[in-house]
N, C-alpha and C positions, 0 to 999 in steps of 0.2 A: 140923507140916506133913505129915510122913510119914503121920500117922494119918488126917489130914483130906483128903489128896489123893493125888497120884502121887510117885513117888521123884524125878522130874525137877525138880519145884519145890523139893524140898530141896536137889538139886544145885546149882540156881541160886544159892540163898541161900548155901549152904556154900562154893562157890568164891570169893565176894566176902570171906567171913569168914576163910577159911583164907590167902588172899592178903593180906589185911590184918595178920594176925596174924604170918604167917611170910615173906611174899614169895616170889618165885620164879616158875616157870612152871606154869600149869595147863594140862593137855590132858585132853580127854575121851578115855576108853579105847577109843572106836572111831576115833581117829586112828592111822593106821599110818605110821610114819616111813619116809621113803624115802631120806633122807640127813641128815647132821648139820645141826642148827639153831643156828648160832653167833650168836644174837642178843645184841647189847648196846645197852641203851638203857633209857630210863626206863619206858616202857610198850609193850606189844604188844597191839594189838586187830586183827582182820581181818573183812573184809566177806564177804557171801554175795551170790550172784548176783541172786536173786530172793527175793521176799517183802515186796517194798516197799508192795505194796497192803495189808499188814497192819501197816506201820511197821516191818518187820524188815529192817534193813540191816547192822547189826553183829552178827556170830555169836560166841557166847561159848565155842566150843570150844576155843579157845586164847588165852589171857590171860597177859600178863607184867606184873608190878609189884613195886616195892620193898617191903618190910615198912612199915606205918604209913602208907601212901598215904592222904590225906584223901579222894581220889576213891572208893578201894575201900571206906573206911569208910561214905562217902555211899550208895554203891551197895547195901551190905548193909543200912543202915537203911532205905532206900527200898524194897528188896525185901520187908522185914518188913511194912512199913506196906502196901504194895500187896496182899500176899498176904492179909493180914487185913482188908483193906478191902472194899468191896462188890463191885469188879470185878476182884479180884486173882487170878482163877483163869482168865483167858483164855489161850489158847495162846501161850506166849511172853511173857507179860505181865511176868514178872520175870526173863527171860532176854533174847532178842535185842531186844525192843521196849523193856525197860527201858534196856538199853545204848544203843540207838539214840536215845531220848529224852534220855538224860542228856548223851551226847556232843554232841547238837545244842543242848543248853541253855547259857546263859550260865555255869552253875556248872561244866559239864564241857568248856568250850571248850579248855582247855589239852590235852585228850587228842586233839584232832583232828590234831595233828601225828603222833600216834602210831597212826593207823588205816592199816592196810596192805590191799591189794588181795586178792581172793579167790583168787588163783593160789597163795598160799602154802600153803594147806591145803584150800581148797575148789574146786579146779579142776573137779571133778565136783560139780554142785550137787545139792541136795536133791530137786529136780524131775528129776534125770537119772540116778537110781540103777540104770536100766536099763543104763547103760554097764558096769556091773561085771559084767554077763553076757556082755560081749564078751571075746575073747582079747586078750592083751597088745598084739599087733601092731595091733590095730584101734583102740587108745586112745591112740596116740601124741600126740594133739593136747592130752591133759590131763595127760600124764606127761613128755614129751620137751621139758622146759622148765626153765631155769635158776632160775625162781621157785618151782617146786613142791618143798616140802620134806617134805610129808606128804600123805596123802589121807584125807579124813573120809569113813567109810562111812555115816554117816546112818543106823545100826543096820541096815544091809543084811545079809542072812544068806547064809550059804553052805549049800546043801542038801546037804552031804556029797558033794559031786562029786569025783572024782578030778583030779588034774593032768595033766601031760603036754602035749604040742604041742596048741595050739588051746584049751587049758583056760580057763574064764572067769577074768577078772582076780580076781574075788572068791575064787576057790579057792586062787589063787596067794598072796593076801595072808593067808590064813588060816594058811599054813604057809610064811612067808617064808625061813626058813633052808634048808628043802628045795627051795623054788621058785626061790630066788634064791642059789645056792652061791657061796662066795668064790672069788675070782680064783685063790687058792692051791690050792683042791681042784679047779677047773676046768682049771688047768694041769697037774696031775697026770694028768688023762684024755688029754691031747694030747701028741703025739710032738714036743716042743719042749724045748730046753734051759733054758727059763725055769722049769721044774718042778724037783722035788726027787729025782727018781728015775731019770730016763733022760738020755742024752746026756752032756753036761758038768756037769749038775745045779748050774747057776748059782743057782736058786731066786730069780730077780729077780721072780718073781710077787708075792713078799712086800712088795716096794717098790712095784710099780705098784698093788697093792691098797690100801696105805697113803696114796698120794698121788692116786688116781684114783678111789676108791670113791665119793666124793660125786658123781661126774660119771656114775654108772651108768646112770641113765635120760636123762640130758641130753647124753651124748657124742654130737657130730655127725659128726665127720670125725677119723679117725686114719691117719696115714701111717706105713708101716714100710718101711724100707730093708733089703733082704736076706731073701728068703723061701726060698732054697734051703737044705737041710740040709748039702748037700756041693757045693762049687763045681763039680765035674766031673760031678755028676748030671744027666742030660738027660733023664730020664724019670720025674721026680717026679710023682707021681699025687695028691698033697694038698698043701694049704697050711696046716700045723699051727696057725701062730700066727694066721693069719687066722681061721680056725674059733675059736680061743680068744677073740679080740677080739670077733668077732660074738656069740658066745654070752654073753659077760659084759656087752656093751653092746648091748643088743637093738634100740636104734634107729640105731647108728652105721654110717655109710659107712666101709669100710676101704680104703685106697689102698696098693697094693704097688708097690715100686720094685725092679727087680733085673735083672742081666745077662741072666737067663733070661725067655724070653717066657712069661708065665702068663695070657695073654688068654682062653685056653680056659675059664678059671674065672671070667670076669667075669660079673657079674650086678647086679641093682639095688642090691646092698649092697657090691659089690667092683669095683673098677677097678684095673687094672694098667698100668704103664709099664716098657719096656725102657730101662734106663740104665746107663751105666758112670759111676759116682761120681768117678772119677779124671779124666774129661773134663768141662772147663767147659761146653762146648757142649751136651753131654747134659744136665747138671743144669739149664742155663738152659732147655733144651726142655721139660724136665718142668715147671719153675718156671712158665713161661708158659701152661701149660694150666691152672693153678690160681690162684685169686683169693688176693691178699695178704690175711693175717689170717683165712684161712678154716679152718684146721686147729686143732683142739684140742690134739693130741698129735702128736708126730714122734719115731719111734724109729729110730735108726741102728744096725742090727745087720748091716752090709753087710761091707766089705772088711776093716775094723779098722786099716787103714794110716792113719797120723796125718795125712798130706797129704790123703787122700780124706775123713777125718772132718772136718778143719777147713775144707776146701773147700765141703763140704756143708753144714756149719753156717752159713757165710757166705751161701750161695746160697738155702738153704731157711728160714733163721730169719725173713725177712720174711713167710713164708707162715703163721707161727704166730699164733694169736689172742693178744690181751693176756690175761695171766694163764695161758697155756697152758704146757705142760711139753715140753721137748725132751731126750731121753734118748740117751745114746750107751753101748752095751754092750761089755763085753770089752775095757777099756782097757789090760789088762795083756797082751794077745795082739797080737802085731805080726808082719806077714808079712815075709818077708827081703827085702832090697834098699833099704829106706829108708836114706837118708844122715843120720845124727844131726847133722852139721854144717849141713844145710840146713833141717831141719825139727824142731821141738821136739815132744816127745811130747804128745799131747793132753791126756793126765792132768796133765803137768806144767804146761802153759800155763794150763789152766783152774783149777788150784790157785793159780797166781800171782795170777790175775785174782781169784779169791776171797779171797785174803789181803791183796792190795796194790791191788786196783782196775785193775790194768793188767798186761800181760805184762813180764816182766823178761828173758826169754830170747828167742831169735830168733823172730820172728813174721812169716814172709813172706806169709801169707794174710791178715793183718790182723784175727785175732780180737779183739784189744783194742778194735778200733773198735765192736765190739758190746757192750761192757761196760757202757755206760751204760743198755742195754736189759735187762740182767740184773737181775731182782729178787732172786734168790738163786742160789746153786750148792750142791748137795748131793752128796756121794759115799756111796755104798753098796758093801758087800763082796759079791763073788761068793763063794758057798760053796766052790766048787770051787777057785778060786785061793787063797783063804784056806787051805783044808785042805792043799792040794798044795804051795804055795810061800810060805805066810804072807803073802801079798800083800794089802794092804788097799786099798779103794776101786776096784773093778773096774767099777762103774756110776756114770755121772755123771748127775744131773737139773738141768736149768736151767730156772727159771721165768721168763717174760717178764714185764716190767713192765706194769702197768696191770690193767684188769678190775675189775668192781665187786662187792665184797662186801657182805654183810648186817651192816655195822658202822657206827655212828654215833660 
């Protein structure tokens, strides 16, 4: 086949053969992954947007099958027969057209339940490769979507152009590690204690990276409570954590909630609210301005008082989308003045809910009433608290029930 044609014809037949012999996930090497692909199922095929005039509907760039699949065996045998037949060298004849013909036939009817839409890997179609010449900000419609797990380059080439702001998407994809640095590395550049080097060096960025990296290009809205580095600081000229989130999540809108007015920093990707999280009326005023279920992530880095944390959790949790994460930082630091007989430490009450499904200590705010909405509760360590006082579990992450995953 290689001697008598082009390598792509061999590639078409080879993928059927190797999947039949070994099973697993085939990907063309010009598919650039944008997030993990946790597929579980019997088969995976995906469509392309255009090509129907040639009979090309199913694209062979990503295929999943178990070993010894009779369908992959049939596709392999048909590819050999077509290639060496009279009309076997038409474009896509043993690739997209063969896949499309086979799945449309009675023999391949079982596979129709395992054909997925083009958004998974072909959001940018082969007729639209000019989109790769646009900067990242201009291609949100193709990338800022939960269904996009990778992008197929369709053999598009980068002409060795440099990166930087406004660089074409293709040049960013050529060097993804440089173009899309980790949250851990980004946090080290910003003056926020989520990093490893400045402030209290909590190193929470490692946790956010672990839990949120799959949402990098599809994060829509993130809310953080507490933007001031020092409560008494009245002339803060920057919002480091906002800059961090906007750098890591290029399409996300960041919403800030703080006692201090940060409206001078408001722009199309940042909105701020003045709020005292110890006051119910303030919290409800902010919540009324946001749609229920509209936030992907909520981070409480505010007063750290247990009453404030729990009141905020109760009032803001409905704003979180299904499958979203709610974080509370610095659980081991408490301001003075709280009465332990009137309020249980947030860390303790959430640990009780994690272990027993409900609070066993005093729960005046009613956090247990939210327990059936918690899909999971995870505790992570603050490096600072761990090294200074051997305290474990300084950060809690709560995932809301619901959300649709790529699982069958």
